[in-house]
Chimera marker file (.cmm) of the C-alpha trace (Angstrom):
<marker_set name="trace">
<marker id="1" x="108.433" y="76.588" z="93.870" r="1" g="1" b="0" radius="0.5"/>
<marker id="2" x="107.387" y="72.961" z="94.099" r="1" g="1" b="0" radius="0.5"/>
<marker id="3" x="105.177" y="71.846" z="96.987" r="1" g="1" b="0" radius="0.5"/>
<marker id="4" x="105.451" y="68.622" z="98.917" r="1" g="1" b="0" radius="0.5"/>
<marker id="5" x="102.266" y="66.767" z="99.817" r="1" g="1" b="0" radius="0.5"/>
<marker id="6" x="102.847" y="67.848" z="103.404" r="1" g="1" b="0" radius="0.5"/>
<marker id="7" x="103.102" y="71.540" z="102.448" r="1" g="1" b="0" radius="0.5"/>
<marker id="8" x="100.009" y="71.315" z="100.243" r="1" g="1" b="0" radius="0.5"/>
<marker id="9" x="98.029" y="69.632" z="103.031" r="1" g="1" b="0" radius="0.5"/>
<marker id="10" x="99.124" y="72.175" z="105.679" r="1" g="1" b="0" radius="0.5"/>
<marker id="11" x="98.388" y="75.120" z="103.389" r="1" g="1" b="0" radius="0.5"/>
<marker id="12" x="94.865" y="73.769" z="102.874" r="1" g="1" b="0" radius="0.5"/>
<marker id="13" x="94.342" y="73.144" z="106.600" r="1" g="1" b="0" radius="0.5"/>
<marker id="14" x="95.539" y="76.661" z="107.463" r="1" g="1" b="0" radius="0.5"/>
<marker id="15" x="93.785" y="78.401" z="104.542" r="1" g="1" b="0" radius="0.5"/>
<marker id="16" x="97.096" y="79.741" z="103.203" r="1" g="1" b="0" radius="0.5"/>
<marker id="17" x="96.737" y="80.607" z="99.527" r="1" g="1" b="0" radius="0.5"/>
<marker id="18" x="99.570" y="80.345" z="97.028" r="1" g="1" b="0" radius="0.5"/>
<marker id="19" x="99.414" y="84.126" z="96.515" r="1" g="1" b="0" radius="0.5"/>
<marker id="20" x="100.308" y="84.633" z="100.194" r="1" g="1" b="0" radius="0.5"/>
<marker id="21" x="103.253" y="82.257" z="99.851" r="1" g="1" b="0" radius="0.5"/>
<marker id="22" x="104.423" y="84.254" z="96.816" r="1" g="1" b="0" radius="0.5"/>
<marker id="23" x="104.184" y="87.537" z="98.763" r="1" g="1" b="0" radius="0.5"/>
<marker id="24" x="106.154" y="86.117" z="101.692" r="1" g="1" b="0" radius="0.5"/>
<marker id="25" x="108.826" y="84.736" z="99.364" r="1" g="1" b="0" radius="0.5"/>
<marker id="26" x="109.140" y="88.043" z="97.547" r="1" g="1" b="0" radius="0.5"/>
<marker id="27" x="109.129" y="90.433" z="100.520" r="1" g="1" b="0" radius="0.5"/>
<marker id="28" x="110.111" y="88.313" z="103.512" r="1" g="1" b="0" radius="0.5"/>
<marker id="29" x="113.550" y="88.040" z="105.090" r="1" g="1" b="0" radius="0.5"/>
<marker id="30" x="115.726" y="84.944" z="104.986" r="1" g="1" b="0" radius="0.5"/>
<marker id="31" x="116.419" y="83.446" z="108.370" r="1" g="1" b="0" radius="0.5"/>
<marker id="32" x="120.056" y="82.962" z="109.278" r="1" g="1" b="0" radius="0.5"/>
<marker id="33" x="120.114" y="79.299" z="108.294" r="1" g="1" b="0" radius="0.5"/>
<marker id="34" x="118.555" y="79.894" z="104.877" r="1" g="1" b="0" radius="0.5"/>
<marker id="35" x="115.748" y="77.393" z="105.441" r="1" g="1" b="0" radius="0.5"/>
<marker id="36" x="113.033" y="79.886" z="106.401" r="1" g="1" b="0" radius="0.5"/>
<marker id="37" x="111.608" y="83.060" z="104.928" r="1" g="1" b="0" radius="0.5"/>
<marker id="38" x="109.827" y="85.247" z="107.468" r="1" g="1" b="0" radius="0.5"/>
<marker id="39" x="107.397" y="88.047" z="106.669" r="1" g="1" b="0" radius="0.5"/>
<marker id="40" x="106.680" y="89.645" z="110.034" r="1" g="1" b="0" radius="0.5"/>
<marker id="41" x="104.030" y="92.092" z="111.216" r="1" g="1" b="0" radius="0.5"/>
<marker id="42" x="106.480" y="95.035" z="111.308" r="1" g="1" b="0" radius="0.5"/>
<marker id="43" x="107.462" y="94.509" z="107.668" r="1" g="1" b="0" radius="0.5"/>
<marker id="44" x="103.828" y="94.093" z="106.629" r="1" g="1" b="0" radius="0.5"/>
<marker id="45" x="102.886" y="97.351" z="108.406" r="1" g="1" b="0" radius="0.5"/>
<marker id="46" x="105.712" y="99.218" z="106.651" r="1" g="1" b="0" radius="0.5"/>
<marker id="47" x="104.672" y="97.761" z="103.295" r="1" g="1" b="0" radius="0.5"/>
<marker id="48" x="101.042" y="98.762" z="103.883" r="1" g="1" b="0" radius="0.5"/>
<marker id="49" x="102.103" y="102.323" z="104.706" r="1" g="1" b="0" radius="0.5"/>
<marker id="50" x="104.146" y="102.500" z="101.517" r="1" g="1" b="0" radius="0.5"/>
<marker id="51" x="101.272" y="101.095" z="99.481" r="1" g="1" b="0" radius="0.5"/>
<marker id="52" x="98.839" y="103.558" z="101.061" r="1" g="1" b="0" radius="0.5"/>
<marker id="53" x="101.013" y="106.467" z="99.929" r="1" g="1" b="0" radius="0.5"/>
<marker id="54" x="101.366" y="104.923" z="96.491" r="1" g="1" b="0" radius="0.5"/>
<marker id="55" x="97.582" y="104.536" z="96.200" r="1" g="1" b="0" radius="0.5"/>
<marker id="56" x="97.119" y="108.225" z="97.067" r="1" g="1" b="0" radius="0.5"/>
<marker id="57" x="99.602" y="109.223" z="94.374" r="1" g="1" b="0" radius="0.5"/>
<marker id="58" x="97.903" y="106.938" z="91.850" r="1" g="1" b="0" radius="0.5"/>
<marker id="59" x="94.503" y="108.498" z="92.685" r="1" g="1" b="0" radius="0.5"/>
<marker id="60" x="95.984" y="111.931" z="91.983" r="1" g="1" b="0" radius="0.5"/>
<marker id="61" x="97.401" y="110.721" z="88.665" r="1" g="1" b="0" radius="0.5"/>
<marker id="62" x="94.098" y="109.088" z="87.763" r="1" g="1" b="0" radius="0.5"/>
<marker id="63" x="92.278" y="112.367" z="88.436" r="1" g="1" b="0" radius="0.5"/>
<marker id="64" x="94.652" y="114.123" z="86.072" r="1" g="1" b="0" radius="0.5"/>
<marker id="65" x="94.226" y="111.533" z="83.311" r="1" g="1" b="0" radius="0.5"/>
<marker id="66" x="97.624" y="109.945" z="83.893" r="1" g="1" b="0" radius="0.5"/>
<marker id="67" x="101.116" y="111.249" z="83.273" r="1" g="1" b="0" radius="0.5"/>
<marker id="68" x="103.296" y="111.434" z="80.184" r="1" g="1" b="0" radius="0.5"/>
<marker id="69" x="107.058" y="111.655" z="80.476" r="1" g="1" b="0" radius="0.5"/>
<marker id="70" x="109.253" y="112.528" z="77.512" r="1" g="1" b="0" radius="0.5"/>
<marker id="71" x="112.826" y="111.289" z="77.806" r="1" g="1" b="0" radius="0.5"/>
<marker id="72" x="115.733" y="110.747" z="75.468" r="1" g="1" b="0" radius="0.5"/>
<marker id="73" x="118.864" y="108.800" z="76.392" r="1" g="1" b="0" radius="0.5"/>
<marker id="74" x="117.786" y="108.639" z="80.047" r="1" g="1" b="0" radius="0.5"/>
<marker id="75" x="117.429" y="112.461" z="80.165" r="1" g="1" b="0" radius="0.5"/>
<marker id="76" x="114.039" y="113.830" z="81.247" r="1" g="1" b="0" radius="0.5"/>
<marker id="77" x="112.897" y="116.389" z="78.676" r="1" g="1" b="0" radius="0.5"/>
<marker id="78" x="109.424" y="117.202" z="80.022" r="1" g="1" b="0" radius="0.5"/>
<marker id="79" x="106.473" y="115.775" z="81.899" r="1" g="1" b="0" radius="0.5"/>
<marker id="80" x="102.784" y="116.640" z="81.819" r="1" g="1" b="0" radius="0.5"/>
<marker id="81" x="99.430" y="115.399" z="83.024" r="1" g="1" b="0" radius="0.5"/>
<marker id="82" x="97.492" y="113.739" z="80.222" r="1" g="1" b="0" radius="0.5"/>
<marker id="83" x="94.386" y="115.884" z="80.657" r="1" g="1" b="0" radius="0.5"/>
<marker id="84" x="96.376" y="119.126" z="80.448" r="1" g="1" b="0" radius="0.5"/>
<marker id="85" x="95.776" y="119.079" z="76.695" r="1" g="1" b="0" radius="0.5"/>
<marker id="86" x="92.031" y="118.467" z="76.938" r="1" g="1" b="0" radius="0.5"/>
<marker id="87" x="90.680" y="121.115" z="74.533" r="1" g="1" b="0" radius="0.5"/>
<marker id="88" x="87.112" y="121.030" z="75.888" r="1" g="1" b="0" radius="0.5"/>
<marker id="89" x="88.323" y="121.444" z="79.445" r="1" g="1" b="0" radius="0.5"/>
<marker id="90" x="90.636" y="124.311" z="78.473" r="1" g="1" b="0" radius="0.5"/>
<marker id="91" x="87.870" y="126.042" z="76.475" r="1" g="1" b="0" radius="0.5"/>
<marker id="92" x="85.501" y="125.849" z="79.449" r="1" g="1" b="0" radius="0.5"/>
<marker id="93" x="88.228" y="127.177" z="81.714" r="1" g="1" b="0" radius="0.5"/>
<marker id="94" x="88.840" y="130.157" z="79.416" r="1" g="1" b="0" radius="0.5"/>
<marker id="95" x="85.119" y="130.867" z="79.160" r="1" g="1" b="0" radius="0.5"/>
<marker id="96" x="84.860" y="131.029" z="82.950" r="1" g="1" b="0" radius="0.5"/>
<marker id="97" x="87.638" y="133.613" z="83.102" r="1" g="1" b="0" radius="0.5"/>
<marker id="98" x="86.654" y="135.761" z="80.115" r="1" g="1" b="0" radius="0.5"/>
<marker id="99" x="82.830" y="135.742" z="80.199" r="1" g="1" b="0" radius="0.5"/>
<marker id="100" x="82.574" y="138.158" z="83.108" r="1" g="1" b="0" radius="0.5"/>
<link id1="1" id2="2" r="1" g="1" b="0" radius="0.2"/>
<link id1="2" id2="3" r="1" g="1" b="0" radius="0.2"/>
<link id1="3" id2="4" r="1" g="1" b="0" radius="0.2"/>
<link id1="4" id2="5" r="1" g="1" b="0" radius="0.2"/>
<link id1="5" id2="6" r="1" g="1" b="0" radius="0.2"/>
<link id1="6" id2="7" r="1" g="1" b="0" radius="0.2"/>
<link id1="7" id2="8" r="1" g="1" b="0" radius="0.2"/>
<link id1="8" id2="9" r="1" g="1" b="0" radius="0.2"/>
<link id1="9" id2="10" r="1" g="1" b="0" radius="0.2"/>
<link id1="10" id2="11" r="1" g="1" b="0" radius="0.2"/>
<link id1="11" id2="12" r="1" g="1" b="0" radius="0.2"/>
<link id1="12" id2="13" r="1" g="1" b="0" radius="0.2"/>
<link id1="13" id2="14" r="1" g="1" b="0" radius="0.2"/>
<link id1="14" id2="15" r="1" g="1" b="0" radius="0.2"/>
<link id1="15" id2="16" r="1" g="1" b="0" radius="0.2"/>
<link id1="16" id2="17" r="1" g="1" b="0" radius="0.2"/>
<link id1="17" id2="18" r="1" g="1" b="0" radius="0.2"/>
<link id1="18" id2="19" r="1" g="1" b="0" radius="0.2"/>
<link id1="19" id2="20" r="1" g="1" b="0" radius="0.2"/>
<link id1="20" id2="21" r="1" g="1" b="0" radius="0.2"/>
<link id1="21" id2="22" r="1" g="1" b="0" radius="0.2"/>
<link id1="22" id2="23" r="1" g="1" b="0" radius="0.2"/>
<link id1="23" id2="24" r="1" g="1" b="0" radius="0.2"/>
<link id1="24" id2="25" r="1" g="1" b="0" radius="0.2"/>
<link id1="25" id2="26" r="1" g="1" b="0" radius="0.2"/>
<link id1="26" id2="27" r="1" g="1" b="0" radius="0.2"/>
<link id1="27" id2="28" r="1" g="1" b="0" radius="0.2"/>
<link id1="28" id2="29" r="1" g="1" b="0" radius="0.2"/>
<link id1="29" id2="30" r="1" g="1" b="0" radius="0.2"/>
<link id1="30" id2="31" r="1" g="1" b="0" radius="0.2"/>
<link id1="31" id2="32" r="1" g="1" b="0" radius="0.2"/>
<link id1="32" id2="33" r="1" g="1" b="0" radius="0.2"/>
<link id1="33" id2="34" r="1" g="1" b="0" radius="0.2"/>
<link id1="34" id2="35" r="1" g="1" b="0" radius="0.2"/>
<link id1="35" id2="36" r="1" g="1" b="0" radius="0.2"/>
<link id1="36" id2="37" r="1" g="1" b="0" radius="0.2"/>
<link id1="37" id2="38" r="1" g="1" b="0" radius="0.2"/>
<link id1="38" id2="39" r="1" g="1" b="0" radius="0.2"/>
<link id1="39" id2="40" r="1" g="1" b="0" radius="0.2"/>
<link id1="40" id2="41" r="1" g="1" b="0" radius="0.2"/>
<link id1="41" id2="42" r="1" g="1" b="0" radius="0.2"/>
<link id1="42" id2="43" r="1" g="1" b="0" radius="0.2"/>
<link id1="43" id2="44" r="1" g="1" b="0" radius="0.2"/>
<link id1="44" id2="45" r="1" g="1" b="0" radius="0.2"/>
<link id1="45" id2="46" r="1" g="1" b="0" radius="0.2"/>
<link id1="46" id2="47" r="1" g="1" b="0" radius="0.2"/>
<link id1="47" id2="48" r="1" g="1" b="0" radius="0.2"/>
<link id1="48" id2="49" r="1" g="1" b="0" radius="0.2"/>
<link id1="49" id2="50" r="1" g="1" b="0" radius="0.2"/>
<link id1="50" id2="51" r="1" g="1" b="0" radius="0.2"/>
<link id1="51" id2="52" r="1" g="1" b="0" radius="0.2"/>
<link id1="52" id2="53" r="1" g="1" b="0" radius="0.2"/>
<link id1="53" id2="54" r="1" g="1" b="0" radius="0.2"/>
<link id1="54" id2="55" r="1" g="1" b="0" radius="0.2"/>
<link id1="55" id2="56" r="1" g="1" b="0" radius="0.2"/>
<link id1="56" id2="57" r="1" g="1" b="0" radius="0.2"/>
<link id1="57" id2="58" r="1" g="1" b="0" radius="0.2"/>
<link id1="58" id2="59" r="1" g="1" b="0" radius="0.2"/>
<link id1="59" id2="60" r="1" g="1" b="0" radius="0.2"/>
<link id1="60" id2="61" r="1" g="1" b="0" radius="0.2"/>
<link id1="61" id2="62" r="1" g="1" b="0" radius="0.2"/>
<link id1="62" id2="63" r="1" g="1" b="0" radius="0.2"/>
<link id1="63" id2="64" r="1" g="1" b="0" radius="0.2"/>
<link id1="64" id2="65" r="1" g="1" b="0" radius="0.2"/>
<link id1="65" id2="66" r="1" g="1" b="0" radius="0.2"/>
<link id1="66" id2="67" r="1" g="1" b="0" radius="0.2"/>
<link id1="67" id2="68" r="1" g="1" b="0" radius="0.2"/>
<link id1="68" id2="69" r="1" g="1" b="0" radius="0.2"/>
<link id1="69" id2="70" r="1" g="1" b="0" radius="0.2"/>
<link id1="70" id2="71" r="1" g="1" b="0" radius="0.2"/>
<link id1="71" id2="72" r="1" g="1" b="0" radius="0.2"/>
<link id1="72" id2="73" r="1" g="1" b="0" radius="0.2"/>
<link id1="73" id2="74" r="1" g="1" b="0" radius="0.2"/>
<link id1="74" id2="75" r="1" g="1" b="0" radius="0.2"/>
<link id1="75" id2="76" r="1" g="1" b="0" radius="0.2"/>
<link id1="76" id2="77" r="1" g="1" b="0" radius="0.2"/>
<link id1="77" id2="78" r="1" g="1" b="0" radius="0.2"/>
<link id1="78" id2="79" r="1" g="1" b="0" radius="0.2"/>
<link id1="79" id2="80" r="1" g="1" b="0" radius="0.2"/>
<link id1="80" id2="81" r="1" g="1" b="0" radius="0.2"/>
<link id1="81" id2="82" r="1" g="1" b="0" radius="0.2"/>
<link id1="82" id2="83" r="1" g="1" b="0" radius="0.2"/>
<link id1="83" id2="84" r="1" g="1" b="0" radius="0.2"/>
<link id1="84" id2="85" r="1" g="1" b="0" radius="0.2"/>
<link id1="85" id2="86" r="1" g="1" b="0" radius="0.2"/>
<link id1="86" id2="87" r="1" g="1" b="0" radius="0.2"/>
<link id1="87" id2="88" r="1" g="1" b="0" radius="0.2"/>
<link id1="88" id2="89" r="1" g="1" b="0" radius="0.2"/>
<link id1="89" id2="90" r="1" g="1" b="0" radius="0.2"/>
<link id1="90" id2="91" r="1" g="1" b="0" radius="0.2"/>
<link id1="91" id2="92" r="1" g="1" b="0" radius="0.2"/>
<link id1="92" id2="93" r="1" g="1" b="0" radius="0.2"/>
<link id1="93" id2="94" r="1" g="1" b="0" radius="0.2"/>
<link id1="94" id2="95" r="1" g="1" b="0" radius="0.2"/>
<link id1="95" id2="96" r="1" g="1" b="0" radius="0.2"/>
<link id1="96" id2="97" r="1" g="1" b="0" radius="0.2"/>
<link id1="97" id2="98" r="1" g="1" b="0" radius="0.2"/>
<link id1="98" id2="99" r="1" g="1" b="0" radius="0.2"/>
<link id1="99" id2="100" r="1" g="1" b="0" radius="0.2"/>
</marker_set>
């Protein structure tokens, strides 16, 4: 989106970064007249809640080494955590169970 001198000046005065403009344009709602895009507090709160849940899921995936999905022709064949095939980890796990 191109900026007018006025918009550039106001953004600088109000410390509004281009990244914030991009977020509002992407996730905000068009006003009825089509001249405004509004990203309100309610929408931001909902987005933050969604992102919080997503971050928790990503932490879980990170702890498991990631996730591999095998699919053919849009049909899920299998899925597994990437560290489920860690030989050292599996060997240590077996030793714990069988060295009693």
